[in-house]
N, C-alpha and C positions, 0 to 999 in steps of 0.2 A: 862782515861782522854782524851777528844778530843782536838786536836789542831784546830786552825781556819782553816788550810788547810784541815785536815781530815774531819772536819764537812762539809765544803762547798762542797767538792767532794761528800760526801754522800748526801747532800741536792740536788745537781744537779741530782742525780739518783733517789732518793726517792720522791722528791717533784717536781722539775722542769721538770723531765722526763715525768710526767703524768699530769701536770697542765699548761704547756706552749707549744707553738708551737716549732717545730724543730728549726726554725730560731732564736727564742728567747733563746732557750737552748744553741745554738752555741754562741750567743752573751754573755750570762752569763758566759759560760765556758771560753771564751776569756778574759773577764774582770777579772775573778777569777785567772786564771793561769798567765796572763801577768802583772796584776796590784796589786791585793790584796794579793795573796799568797807570792810573793817575799818579801813583807814588814811585813805583819801580820801573815803569814802562820805558823810560829813556836810558836806563842803565844798560851797558853792554853786558850780554849774558855771561861772557867769560871773565868779567870783572866783578860780578856779584859775589859778595862775601857772606859768610855766616853772620857777621856783625850787621851787615846791611839788612839781612832778613830779620834778625832779632830786633833791630831798631824799627823796622816796618811793623812788626807785631805790636810793639809798644805804642807806636803812633796810632794804630787802629783802635787800640783799647782806650786811648786818651781822646781822640777826635776823629775817628774814622767814619762816622755816619755821613752819608751823602747829603743830608739836609743840614749839616753843620751843627746839629744839636747834641754834640758830645761823642762818646766812643761807642764802639760795637760791643756786643755781648761776647764774653769769652768763648761761648759755643760757636758763634759765627767766625771768630778769628781762628778757632780750631779747624773749621771747615776750610778756610782759606789756606791754612798751613797744610792740610792734607792734599788739597788740590795742587799747591805750589810744589810740594815735595814729590808728588806723583809726576807732574809735568817735567820737573828737573831731573828726576830719575830716568825718564825717557830720553832727555837730552844727553845724559851720560851714556846710556846704551847706544844712542846714535852717534856717539863720539864727537858731539858738538862741544861738550865741556868735559873736563877731566875728573871733576868731583861735584857732588850735589851739595851746595851750600845750605840747603834747608835741612840736611841731615844733622847739622851741628847747631841748629837754632831750636830753642825750646818754645813750644806753643804755650799759651796760658793754661793754667789748671782750671778745669771746668767743674764747678760745684755740682755735686750729685743732688738730684731732686727726685723725690718719690712721686710716682704717678698716682693720682687719685683714682681709686677704683671702688666699685660698689660691692657690698656683700649681698647675700641672697635676698634679704629683706629690701635693701635699696634697689636691687634690680627689679623686684616685684613692684615697688612703687613707681619706678621709671616706666615700666611697661604699662601699668595702669594709667599713668598720665598720658600715654601715647595711644590709648584705645581710640580707634576711629581716625587716627592721624596717618598721613602717608608714610611717616617715619616708622610706624609700628613694625611693619614686616622686616625692613632692613635691620632695625635694631634687634629684633627677635632673632633673626638669622645670625647676626654677629655675636649675640650673647650666648647662643646655644651651640655654635659651631667654631667660634674663634676665627672666622674668615675676616680678611681685611676688606676695607671699603671698596677698593678697586675690584677685588674678586666678587664681591656682592653685586656691584654695578655691572659686571660682565657676565653674571650667571644667566644661563638660558634654560628654558624648560627641558630641552633635550639632555641637560646635565643632571636632571633630577629623576629619581625613581621613587615615586611616592609609595608604591606598594612595598618596596624593599626598605623604605625609610632611609635612603642614602642619596648623596649627591656627589658628583665629581667636580673637583676644582681643576678646570682645564685651561683657564685663561684669566686675565685681569684687564680691567678697563683703565688705560693710561690717559691722563689728562695733561696736555702740554699747552703752550700758548697757541690759541686758535685751533686746537685739534683734540679730538677724542677718538681713540682707536684701541681695539683689543690688542693685547700682547701676550706672549707666552709667560708662564710663571717664572719667577727669578731663578728657580733651581728645580731639579728633578724631585726634590723633597716637597716643593710647593705644589706640584701636581699630585693630588691625593684624593682618596675617597673619604667622605665624612659621613658618620652615622647621624641621623636626625632624631631629635627628641620628638615624642608624639605631639607635643604642643606645636612644634614647628611644622610637622607634617599636616596637622589640622589647619593651621593658618595658611600654608601654601595651597592646600586643596581648596579651601574657601576662596582664596584669592584667584585661583585658576578658574573657578566656576563663575567668578564675577567678570572676568575679562575675556575677550576673544584672543586666543593665543595659538600660535603655531610652534612646532618644536624648536625652531631657531630664534623665536622671539625672546627678548630679554624679560626676565622675571620682574626686576625692579626697573621701572622706566617712568618717564614723565607722562602727564596726562595726554600729551599730544603723540605719545608713542615713541618719542625720541629717547636717546640715552640720557640717563640721570647722571650728570657729571659728579665724580667723586668729591670734588671741592665743594660743590653745592650741597651734597649730602652732609659733609662735615660742618659747613657753615650753618645750615638749618638745624642740625642737631645741637650745635653750640648755643644757638639762640634759645632753643627749647630748654636745654640744660640750665642755662643761666636764669631763665624766666622762672623755672620751677625749683631752683635752689639745689640742683644736683652738683654743679661745679666740676663736671668731668668732660673730657673730650671723647669723640667717637672712637678714636683709636685705642 
């Protein structure tokens, strides 16, 4: 007989290990070990009921934080619901259980929040505040191309044609615990050619003239030449944004 804990640990290895990215695997493992296993872990898998799952979600909302300081946000409980439902669906396909109890449990409603964004004038003020700052070029690229932070951190000079004013998004830099590595874009649609605004071409050309670069070198990198971690990029941008009153996230 499988307990919920034993099954989920096996699912992490046998399913998630070969069907998800390393970062997703680490997030799944964190949610299982910190949130699911302490409450449902000792329950026999084939005895888990929809009511057990529903009560579990209610508990998480009331007092599910690991520091004992109250409940989890509805969005976090929704993530746990999606993980549990996905894992139990695989148990059903593997014929370990006859039905998925998470199918009949309702996750909490997640309030919709509008993302803060800048208009043209706000973007102009932001870029002006970043003149001479190491964040200027990655923010300019993001603002004029729509590229994600991982794509910007993984961009190489060989991906850019300054004469044609285009670049190719061929990969993204993925940051996981203790590891930074390039990965393929999420989908074929994510692998794309992007037209560059003249202001971006000029900034890239000026940057290239300032640094020693080979075709395979990263465009955005730390002063020591190493990879600029996407999480560091977000954190430094967040500090700048708060300091100057913009109140927006990099993404």
